[in-house]
Phi, psi and omega in degrees: 000130184285146178287149181295147183287128179268137179261130179301150181298132179086003182252124179251112181291149177283124183302315181227106186289339181271356181286141180291149181276127182271132180286145179301144182293138178285143178296145182296142181293142181294147182291144176287175183294322179292321178295320178297322179294318179296322180293318179296316180299321176296318178296318180294319177297320178297319178297318179293323177296322177295328178290329179056053180282147180277164174286128186277354186089190183269158177294320179295334186254022182297330179251025183299316182298321178292315180300328181293339177275342182274171185253018184306316183255015183242324183288142180206171176226165183083212180242142185216143179213129177237122181241120181245130178244119178270108183279315178223168176303341182247353188226135178214158177234152182225137174245124182237129179240141176219134180206158177076015180280142178279348183255357183193167180280170176294139183222161172229137184228131175247127184229152177227155178210136176236128181237110179254185180291324182239355188227156175219127180231138176211152179212150180220144178221129181245176186288346177273001179088007179280134181241129176238137180222148180214136180220131176237140176222125179264106175293329175202186180288348182253332192243123183225132175255139183226143177224130176232141179216148174221131180242121185229150175286340181280128180299136178086358182261347179288146188210143173227129181229127177248135187218140176230125184239127177235121179257104174278184182292324181225022181204166175221136177237132180228130175239134186218140175228127179252120183051051180286141179239113179287349182282302181249000179077010180284162181131187177241127184237132185231134174226133182225152178216129177234126186232132173282129180252335171220181178299331182251332190255135175229141178236148181204168176217159178217139179243129179240116178252118182247131178222082181294327178225160178301339181266351184238135175207152181206141179235130181236136180249144178227150183225144182219149174231136182227127180240121182250116176264195182294316182224024178210161177222131178239133180227154174218137184220137175241126181253139189297338179279005172105039178232133177240133181222147176220141184222154179216128178241135181231124172270089187292320178202183181294339183245002184228121176237134180236144179214149174217150182212142174233135181236130180238127180249123180239007182292145176060030179077006180280153177224083182235144180214145176220132180245140183228136176237131180221161181211148177235126184237121179260123173252183185298317182230022180205161175227129179241133178237133178228150183207144175215143178228173186283357174276355182095016181261128179239128185228150177206145176222129177245127174247113182254123179273100183290302178223164177303126180092356182225126178228147177247136186238142174230128185232139176212147178214136178233127179251095183291333177295320181261351181071036183238157176207154177214155187217145180210151174233152180197175177214150175237132187228124179244120184238000000 
């Protein structure tokens, strides 16, 4: 029997002398600038998806819950009547009457509204000849275009507003133009961005560019912070012209909402502040709103639901600082 073949030290025999020799792999070509940007963008999106941050809402609506507890759009004086007729599930008309007001003449307003799956249209015409129109169209669940217009016989009161709203998963972008002129660039242009940075905290900014004439222009920046708790919302906002505001909303229960707001004005060496406290209380057949502020103004509105589709309203306001008061009654009827 022959002895086994010995291999010299440091020598590695080729397992298969007839196998082809494979050339070493060439290094991968470096990514271009566009590919690097796409890769970085994908990583950032993946990181944001992992955080699972909520949508913070719009910049304009950061204090919506607090405003809903106040009486800014609810208090009135004199007599008022709103009659709504639902013609189809998507279309309705409204007749509104107001008389006996100490702040304005008697008026009649005719309004229409159409609500579709992707669109919303409304229009109003009053006895002074003022026409208001509004149209919203949702291109998707995230992208909405809005147009508002007002045509008035009073010089300088007509208005056109174009708005684009985009709701991302954890941010909101809003672009707005008021009376924009493509010829000389005049008008008011607003851009805002609100971003969730944690599950509770959202930060945002807004830029307002005003150009009333081709020779005049001004830009103002505003900043906001919004903190959302389990049953409360706290916000703080700084406006570039020298105004600071802070608001707090509390969902005390399913039928009780409370809100407070303080506004401080420091522009032009002024030192003025006003604090407002309001509440909304839901009862079985009525809704009560009350509000008081540091100027001595006390307001209240009671809406009593008599029968389904018919409500009676009582509104009152006393301004102790000016020694004035006003009172109003009204009804809302849906047929």
